C-alpha positions as CSV (number, residue, x, y, z in Angstrom):
1,X,-42.2,23.9,-69.1
2,X,-39.3,26.4,-68.8
3,X,-36.3,25.9,-71.1
4,X,-32.7,26.3,-70.1
5,X,-29.6,26.7,-72.3
6,X,-26.5,24.7,-71.4
7,X,-23.4,26.5,-72.5
8,X,-20.4,24.1,-72.4
9,X,-17.0,25.4,-71.6
10,X,-13.8,23.4,-71.8
11,X,-13.1,19.9,-73.0
12,X,-10.5,18.9,-75.5
13,X,-10.2,17.3,-78.9
14,X,-9.7,13.5,-78.5
15,X,-6.2,12.4,-79.4
16,X,-7.2,9.1,-81.0
17,X,-10.1,7.4,-82.7
18,X,-10.6,5.2,-79.7
19,X,-10.7,8.1,-77.3
20,X,-13.1,9.9,-79.7
21,X,-15.4,6.9,-79.6
22,X,-15.3,6.8,-75.8
23,X,-16.1,10.5,-75.6
24,X,-18.9,10.3,-78.1
25,X,-20.4,7.3,-76.2
26,X,-20.4,9.3,-73.0
27,X,-22.2,12.3,-74.6
28,X,-24.7,10.0,-76.3
29,X,-25.5,8.2,-73.0
30,X,-25.9,11.4,-71.1
31,X,-28.1,13.1,-73.7
32,X,-30.1,9.9,-74.3
33,X,-30.7,9.7,-70.5
34,X,-32.4,13.1,-70.6
35,X,-35.1,11.8,-73.0
36,X,-37.7,14.3,-74.1
37,X,-36.2,17.0,-71.7
38,X,-33.5,17.5,-74.4
39,X,-35.3,20.0,-76.5
40,X,-32.4,21.0,-78.8
41,X,-29.4,18.6,-78.8
42,X,-27.2,21.5,-80.0
43,X,-23.6,21.1,-81.3
44,X,-20.0,21.9,-80.6
45,X,-18.9,25.3,-81.7
46,X,-15.7,26.8,-83.1
47,X,-13.6,29.6,-81.7
48,X,-15.6,32.7,-80.9
49,X,-14.9,36.4,-81.3
50,X,-15.9,39.0,-78.8
51,X,-17.5,42.2,-80.1
52,X,-17.4,45.3,-78.0
53,X,-17.5,49.1,-78.6
54,X,-13.7,49.0,-78.8
55,X,-13.5,46.4,-81.6
56,X,-13.4,42.6,-82.1
57,X,-11.2,40.4,-80.0
58,X,-10.3,37.1,-81.8
59,X,-9.2,35.1,-78.8
60,X,-12.5,33.5,-77.8
61,X,-12.8,35.6,-74.6
62,X,-12.0,34.7,-71.0
63,X,-14.0,31.4,-71.0
64,X,-14.9,30.5,-74.6
65,X,-18.0,28.4,-75.2
66,X,-17.3,25.0,-76.7
67,X,-21.0,24.0,-77.4
68,X,-24.6,24.3,-76.4
69,X,-27.9,22.4,-75.8
70,X,-31.4,23.4,-74.8
71,X,-33.3,21.4,-72.2
72,X,-36.7,21.6,-70.6
73,X,-36.9,21.4,-66.8
74,X,-39.3,22.2,-64.0
75,X,-37.0,24.7,-62.5
76,X,-33.4,25.9,-62.2
77,X,-32.5,23.3,-59.7
78,X,-33.7,20.5,-62.0
79,X,-31.8,21.9,-64.9
80,X,-28.6,22.2,-62.8
81,X,-29.1,18.6,-61.7
82,X,-29.2,17.5,-65.3
83,X,-26.1,19.5,-66.1
84,X,-24.2,17.7,-63.3
85,X,-24.2,14.5,-65.5
86,X,-22.5,16.3,-68.4
87,X,-19.3,14.4,-69.5
88,X,-17.3,17.7,-69.2
89,X,-18.4,17.9,-65.5
90,X,-18.0,14.3,-64.7
91,X,-14.4,14.0,-66.1
92,X,-13.4,17.4,-64.8
93,X,-12.4,18.8,-68.2
94,X,-14.9,21.6,-68.3
95,X,-18.1,23.2,-67.0
96,X,-21.7,23.9,-67.9
97,X,-23.2,27.3,-67.6
98,X,-27.0,27.0,-67.1
99,X,-29.3,29.9,-68.0
100,X,-33.1,30.1,-68.2
101,X,-34.4,31.1,-71.6
102,X,-36.9,33.9,-70.9
103,X,-40.2,34.1,-72.8
104,X,-40.8,37.4,-74.6
């Protein structure tokens, strides 16, 4: 079955322990609902750097990634349908970029 990477953009650090627990519960429920389709749960990531021929930009780029996961889905449409349930999308605080992982 094809694999797709979910690159998460946006979100924010919870301001309280209670808010953090609520956010974590939402992510766990969404990921748990994907069952075996969730091939690599992934993780949040820190600030990125952009490397080009002109040097290294330390600002995270135009739309920095905040985390990633890898899922298995029948096709692009199915993968995008899974991404629609992401807490970042549901609460409007971010987005999910979906890309198929190509076999080499």
